[in-house]
C-alpha positions in Angstrom: 13.5 -17.8 29.3 9.8 -17.0 29.3 8.1 -17.7 26.0 6.7 -14.2 26.0 10.1 -12.8 25.5 10.7 -15.0 22.5 7.4 -13.8 21.0 8.5 -10.2 21.7 11.7 -10.8 19.8 9.8 -12.3 16.9 7.4 -9.4 16.8 10.2 -6.9 16.8 12.1 -8.8 14.1 9.0 -8.9 11.9 8.2 -5.3 12.4 11.8 -4.3 11.8 11.8 -6.3 8.6 8.8 -4.4 7.4 11.1 -1.4 6.9 12.5 -3.2 3.8 9.0 -4.1 2.5 6.3 -1.8 1.0 3.0 -3.7 1.5 2.7 -3.5 5.3 2.2 -7.3 5.4 4.9 -8.2 8.0 3.5 -5.6 10.3 0.3 -7.6 10.6 2.3 -10.8 11.4 4.4 -8.8 13.9 1.1 -7.7 15.5 0.1 -11.3 15.8 3.4 -12.2 17.5 3.0 -9.2 19.8 -0.6 -10.3 20.7 0.8 -13.8 21.4 3.4 -12.3 23.7 0.8 -10.4 25.7 -1.4 -13.5 26.0 1.7 -15.5 27.2 2.6 -12.8 29.8 -1.0 -12.8 31.1 -1.6 -16.6 31.1 1.1 -19.1 31.5 0.3 -21.4 28.5 2.4 -24.1 26.9 4.4 -23.5 23.7 2.0 -25.5 21.6 -0.9 -23.3 22.7 1.3 -20.2 22.0 1.8 -21.5 18.5 -2.0 -22.1 18.1 -2.8 -18.5 19.3 -0.2 -17.1 16.9 -1.5 -19.2 14.0 -5.1 -18.1 14.6 -4.3 -14.4 15.0 -1.9 -14.5 12.1 -4.6 -16.0 9.8 -7.0 -13.3 10.9 -4.4 -10.6 10.3 -3.6 -12.0 6.9 -7.3 -12.0 5.9 -7.5 -8.3 7.2 -4.4 -7.5 5.1 -5.9 -9.1 2.0 -9.2 -7.2 2.5 -7.3 -3.9 2.9 -5.2 -4.7 -0.2 -8.2 -5.6 -2.4 -10.3 -2.7 -1.2 -7.5 -0.3 -2.0 -7.2 -1.7 -5.5 -11.0 -1.6 -6.1 -11.2 2.0 -4.7 -8.5 3.4 -6.8 -9.2 1.3 -9.9 -5.5 1.1 -10.7 -4.3 -0.9 -13.7 -2.3 -3.8 -12.1 0.2 -4.0 -15.0 2.2 -1.0 -13.5 5.6 -2.1 -12.2 7.0 0.4 -9.6 10.7 -0.1 -10.3 10.5 -0.2 -14.1 11.1 3.5 -14.5 9.1 6.2 -16.1 8.2 4.2 -19.2 6.1 1.9 -17.0 3.7 4.8 -16.4 3.0 5.3 -20.1 -0.5 4.0 -20.9 -1.5 3.7 -17.2 -5.2 4.4 -16.8 -6.0 6.0 -13.5 -8.0 8.8 -11.9 -7.6 12.3 -10.6 -7.5 12.3 -6.8 -7.0 16.0 -6.0 -7.4 19.3 -7.8 -5.6 22.4 -6.5 -7.0 25.9 -6.6 -4.2 26.9 -9.0 -5.4 24.2 -11.5 -2.7 21.7 -10.5 -3.9 18.1 -10.0 -2.7 14.8 -8.6 -3.3 11.3 -10.0 -3.4 7.9 -8.3 -0.4 5.7 -9.0 -0.6 2.3 -7.4 -1.1 3.1 -3.7 0.2 6.7 -3.8 -0.5 10.0 -5.6 1.7 12.2 -7.7 1.5 15.6 -9.3 0.6 15.4 -13.0 0.4 17.7 -16.0 -2.2 18.0 -18.7 -1.4 17.2 -22.4 -3.6 20.1 -23.4 -3.1 23.6 -21.8 -6.1 25.0 -20.0 -8.0 21.8 -19.5 -9.7 21.5 -16.2 -9.9 18.2 -14.4 -12.4 17.0 -11.8 -11.7 14.7 -8.9 -12.5 11.1 -9.9 -12.1 11.8 -13.6 -10.4 9.0 -15.6 -7.1 9.8 -17.3 -4.4 8.0 -19.2 -0.7 8.8 -18.9 0.6 9.6 -22.4 4.2 10.7 -21.6 6.6 12.0 -18.9 7.6 15.6 -18.8 11.4 15.5 -19.1 11.9 18.8 -17.1 9.6 18.0 -14.1 9.4 14.2 -14.3 5.7 14.5 -13.9 3.3 12.3 -15.8 1.5 14.0 -18.7 -2.1 12.8 -18.9 -5.1 13.1 -21.2 -8.8 12.6 -20.4 -10.3 9.2 -21.3 -13.5 9.7 -23.3 
């Protein structure tokens, strides 16, 4: 069996395993395995060179993933104490920012690497994109975070 087919199987397995993950990390390693498969198809190289190619491309892809991860955290300014599977109580006290404001006065806030609709703790308060807010509670009817402005 050609080594390229083995790398294709590894790439498919890593990319399929990404379905269970949330950080997009395995997709980068799957891309490195796919790149190694293409190189192996084009140039008949030994297995040790295939491993070296995979290792180099995997290191570059991990560095790119880390850069993407840290840029996203710096851009959103999210408090890293938030635990996504801890339920609504984990949102209380979260300091974040407004990411979108609708024409009807509705707005969305950044929560980790996504956004969600939120409600104001005070009726009639207008929010601006980029404004810092703190989650004070969760609306029991809509399950939306209720926020207040940070002074």
